[in-house]
VEXDREN-2710 file (C-alpha; in Angstrom, 1 decimal):
% VEXDREN-2710
k/r/px/py/pz
1/MET/12.9/35.8/-23.3
2/ASP/13.5/32.1/-22.7
3/GLN/15.0/32.6/-19.2
4/PRO/12.0/34.5/-17.7
5/SER/9.7/32.0/-19.3
6/ASN/11.6/29.1/-17.7
7/ARG/11.5/30.9/-14.4
8/GLY/7.7/31.2/-14.7
9/LEU/7.3/27.6/-15.5
10/LEU/9.5/26.6/-12.6
11/ALA/7.5/28.9/-10.2
12/ARG/4.2/27.4/-11.3
13/ALA/5.6/23.9/-10.9
14/MET/6.8/24.7/-7.4
15/ARG/3.4/26.2/-6.5
16/GLN/1.7/23.1/-7.8
17/MET/4.0/20.8/-5.8
18/ALA/3.4/22.9/-2.7
19/ASP/-0.4/22.7/-3.2
20/THR/-0.2/19.0/-3.7
21/ALA/1.9/18.5/-0.6
22/ALA/-0.5/20.5/1.4
23/LEU/-3.5/18.5/0.2
24/LEU/-1.7/15.2/0.9
25/TRP/-0.9/16.4/4.4
26/ILE/-4.5/17.4/5.1
27/GLU/-5.7/14.1/3.7
28/ALA/-3.1/12.2/5.8
29/ARG/-4.4/13.8/9.0
30/LEU/-8.0/13.0/8.0
31/THR/-7.3/9.4/6.8
32/LEU/-4.8/8.2/9.3
33/GLY/-5.5/9.7/12.7
34/TRP/-5.6/7.4/15.8
35/PRO/-5.5/4.1/13.8
36/ALA/-2.1/5.1/12.6
37/ILE/-0.9/5.6/16.1
38/LEU/-2.2/2.1/17.1
39/LEU/-0.6/0.5/14.0
40/VAL/2.8/2.1/14.8
41/GLY/2.5/0.8/18.4
42/ALA/1.7/-2.7/17.0
43/ALA/4.7/-2.6/14.7
44/ALA/6.9/-1.5/17.6
45/LEU/5.5/-4.3/19.8
46/VAL/6.2/-6.9/17.1
47/PHE/9.8/-5.7/16.6
48/THR/10.4/-5.6/20.4
49/SER/9.0/-9.1/20.8
50/SER/11.1/-10.4/17.9
51/ALA/14.2/-8.8/19.3
52/LEU/13.7/-10.2/22.8
53/GLN/12.7/-13.7/21.7
54/GLN/15.1/-13.7/18.7
55/SER/12.3/-15.1/16.5
56/VAL/13.5/-13.2/13.4
57/SER/17.0/-14.5/12.5
58/THR/16.7/-15.3/8.8
59/GLU/15.7/-13.4/5.6
60/VAL/12.6/-15.5/5.2
61/GLN/11.4/-14.7/8.7
62/ALA/12.1/-11.0/8.2
63/PHE/10.3/-10.9/4.9
64/GLN/7.2/-12.8/6.2
65/THR/7.0/-10.5/9.2
66/VAL/7.3/-7.3/7.2
67/VAL/4.9/-8.4/4.4
68/ILE/2.2/-9.6/6.9
69/LEU/2.3/-6.4/8.8
70/GLU/2.3/-4.1/5.8
71/THR/-0.6/-6.1/4.2
72/LEU/-2.6/-5.9/7.4
73/PHE/-1.9/-2.2/7.7
74/PHE/-3.0/-1.6/4.1
75/VAL/-6.2/-3.5/4.6
76/ILE/-7.1/-1.8/7.8
77/LEU/-6.4/1.7/6.4
78/SER/-7.9/1.1/2.9
79/MET/-11.1/-0.6/3.8
80/GLY/-12.7/2.7/5.0
81/LEU/-11.3/5.1/2.4
82/LEU/-14.5/5.3/0.3
83/PRO/-17.2/3.8/2.6
84/ARG/-16.3/6.2/5.4
85/GLU/-16.8/9.2/3.1
86/LYS/-20.1/7.7/1.9
87/GLU/-21.3/7.3/5.5
88/ALA/-20.4/10.9/6.3
89/ASN/-22.2/12.1/3.1
90/THR/-19.0/13.7/1.9
91/LEU/-18.2/11.4/-1.0
92/GLU/-20.6/13.2/-3.4
93/VAL/-18.9/16.5/-2.6
94/LEU/-15.5/14.9/-3.3
95/LEU/-16.7/13.4/-6.6
96/ALA/-18.1/16.8/-7.7
97/CYS/-15.0/18.8/-6.6
98/ALA/-12.1/16.5/-7.6
99/ARG/-10.4/17.4/-10.9
100/SER/-10.5/13.7/-11.9
101/ARG/-11.2/10.3/-10.4
102/HIS/-7.4/9.6/-10.6
103/SER/-6.6/12.6/-8.4
104/LEU/-9.4/11.7/-5.9
105/LEU/-8.1/8.2/-5.5
106/LEU/-4.4/9.2/-5.4
107/MET/-5.2/11.9/-2.9
108/LYS/-6.7/9.4/-0.5
109/PHE/-4.4/6.4/-1.2
110/VAL/-1.0/8.0/-1.4
111/PRO/-0.8/9.2/2.2
112/LEU/-1.6/5.8/3.7
113/ALA/0.8/4.2/1.2
114/LEU/3.6/6.5/2.3
115/PHE/2.7/5.8/6.0
116/VAL/2.8/2.0/5.4
117/TRP/6.1/2.2/3.5
118/VAL/7.8/4.3/6.3
119/VAL/6.7/1.8/9.0
120/GLY/7.8/-1.2/6.8
121/ALA/11.1/0.5/6.1
122/ALA/11.7/1.1/9.8
123/LEU/11.0/-2.6/10.4
124/ALA/13.3/-3.7/7.6
125/VAL/16.1/-1.6/8.9
126/GLY/15.5/-2.9/12.4
127/PHE/15.6/-6.5/11.1
128/GLN/18.7/-5.8/9.1
129/TRP/20.3/-4.8/12.4
130/LEU/18.9/-7.9/14.3
131/THR/20.2/-10.3/11.6
132/GLY/23.6/-8.7/11.4
133/GLY/23.2/-7.4/7.9
134/ALA/21.8/-10.7/6.4
135/LEU/19.0/-9.0/4.5
136/ALA/19.0/-7.7/0.9
137/LEU/17.7/-4.3/2.2
138/GLY/16.8/-2.9/-1.2
139/LYS/14.5/-5.8/-2.0
140/MET/13.1/-5.8/1.5
141/LEU/12.1/-2.2/1.1
142/VAL/10.3/-2.7/-2.2
143/ILE/8.9/-6.3/-2.6
144/PRO/6.8/-6.5/0.6
145/PHE/5.5/-3.0/-0.1
146/ALA/4.5/-4.0/-3.6
147/VAL/2.7/-7.1/-2.4
148/ALA/0.9/-5.1/0.3
149/SER/0.0/-2.3/-2.1
150/ALA/-1.9/-4.9/-4.2
151/ALA/-3.7/-6.0/-1.1
152/GLY/-4.6/-2.4/-0.3
153/LEU/-6.0/-1.7/-3.8
154/LEU/-7.9/-5.0/-3.7
155/THR/-9.5/-3.8/-0.5
156/VAL/-10.4/-0.5/-2.1
157/VAL/-12.0/-2.4/-5.0
158/LEU/-14.0/-4.6/-2.7
159/SER/-15.2/-1.5/-0.7
160/THR/-16.7/-0.1/-3.9
161/TYR/-18.9/-3.3/-4.1
162/ILE/-19.6/-4.1/-0.4
163/ARG/-19.8/-0.5/0.9
164/ASN/-19.4/-1.5/4.5
165/GLN/-15.7/-0.9/5.5
166/TYR/-15.6/-3.8/8.1
167/ALA/-17.2/-6.3/5.7
168/ALA/-14.8/-5.2/2.9
169/GLY/-11.8/-5.6/5.2
170/ALA/-13.0/-9.0/6.4
171/VAL/-13.6/-10.2/2.8
172/ALA/-10.1/-8.9/1.8
173/VAL/-8.4/-10.7/4.6
174/LEU/-10.2/-14.0/3.7
175/LEU/-9.3/-13.7/0.1
176/LEU/-5.7/-13.0/0.9
177/LEU/-5.5/-15.9/3.2
178/LEU/-7.0/-18.2/0.6
179/ILE/-4.6/-17.0/-2.1
180/ALA/-1.6/-17.5/0.2
181/ALA/-2.8/-20.9/1.3
182/VAL/-3.7/-22.5/-2.1
183/TRP/-1.9/-20.5/-4.7
184/MET/1.3/-18.8/-3.8
185/GLU/3.9/-18.1/-1.1
186/PRO/5.0/-14.5/-1.4
187/PHE/8.7/-15.1/-0.5
188/THR/9.4/-17.7/-3.2
189/THR/7.0/-16.1/-5.7
190/PHE/8.3/-12.5/-5.6
191/TYR/11.4/-12.3/-3.4
192/HIS/13.7/-15.3/-3.7
193/ALA/12.8/-18.4/-5.8
194/ARG/13.4/-21.9/-4.7
195/LEU/16.8/-23.4/-5.6
196/ASP/16.4/-24.1/-9.3
197/PRO/18.8/-23.6/-12.1
198/VAL/19.9/-19.9/-12.0
199/ARG/18.5/-18.8/-15.3
200/ARG/15.1/-20.3/-14.7
201/GLN/15.0/-18.8/-11.2
202/GLN/15.8/-15.3/-12.5
203/ALA/13.3/-15.6/-15.3
204/SER/10.6/-16.8/-12.9
205/LEU/11.1/-14.0/-10.5
206/ARG/11.1/-11.3/-13.2
207/PHE/7.8/-12.7/-14.7
208/ASN/6.1/-12.9/-11.3
209/ARG/7.2/-9.3/-10.5
210/VAL/5.8/-8.1/-13.8
211/VAL/2.5/-9.9/-13.0
212/LEU/2.4/-8.2/-9.6
213/ALA/3.0/-4.8/-11.2
214/THR/0.3/-5.5/-13.7
215/LEU/-2.1/-6.5/-11.0
216/ILE/-1.5/-3.3/-9.1
217/VAL/-2.2/-1.3/-12.3
218/VAL/-5.4/-3.3/-13.0
219/LEU/-6.7/-2.9/-9.5
220/TYR/-6.0/0.8/-9.5
221/ASP/-7.7/1.2/-12.9
222/HIS/-10.8/-0.8/-11.8
223/SER/-11.1/1.4/-8.6
224/VAL/-11.0/4.5/-10.8
225/ARG/-13.6/3.1/-13.2
226/ARG/-15.9/2.3/-10.2
227/LEU/-15.5/5.9/-9.0
228/LYS/-16.5/7.2/-12.4
229/ARG/-19.9/5.5/-12.2
230/ILE/-21.7/8.3/-10.3
231/GLU/-25.0/6.3/-10.1
232/LEU/-23.3/3.7/-7.8
233/TRP/-22.6/6.4/-5.2
234/MET/-25.9/8.2/-5.3
235/LYS/-27.9/5.3/-3.9
END
């Protein structure tokens, strides 16, 4: 009796995974479109220029290039996730049909996050080749993406207040520039601390990364809470 039951559970799980993958694929085609093609072209142009001019030769330069591009990509793709649906009068339908606000937000955010990660990973691998293997590739695949994800979720949150996708994107870019200028430098904050005693350096990095992960969760939760307030989207 247990074996057929397990097979049934496995079959249902496989169907659910297939349905989820199909929904993500459809959403990716709707969300990304021609902007994704332009962004891939921009990333290829940056990499080609860096290779020809040999402008990326250190880990710091590679990190800065990857994190800047991933952050810009997240802002550009995230700023219209909700306002675009509102302008097309389809957001109300999505709010009514979605199983939960979590599923709605994840359905729209996950495809663009996967796209950004793939582009960033390709750049990181390319810079690993350009620098002769000087990068810590594992960290280069994760840390810039985490920083950029926080920027993307910040843009989504702003778009729930501002409603105009271009204004939300502009405000997000200004806030990020202000944060980078007066508060932190992402490389030394999250990737590789300045030359301090080793224990303090490791503790500082761990704390900063925990803060970054917490910020991502808080921004995601606030986006979901804003989506739950139906009256905000019926105006």
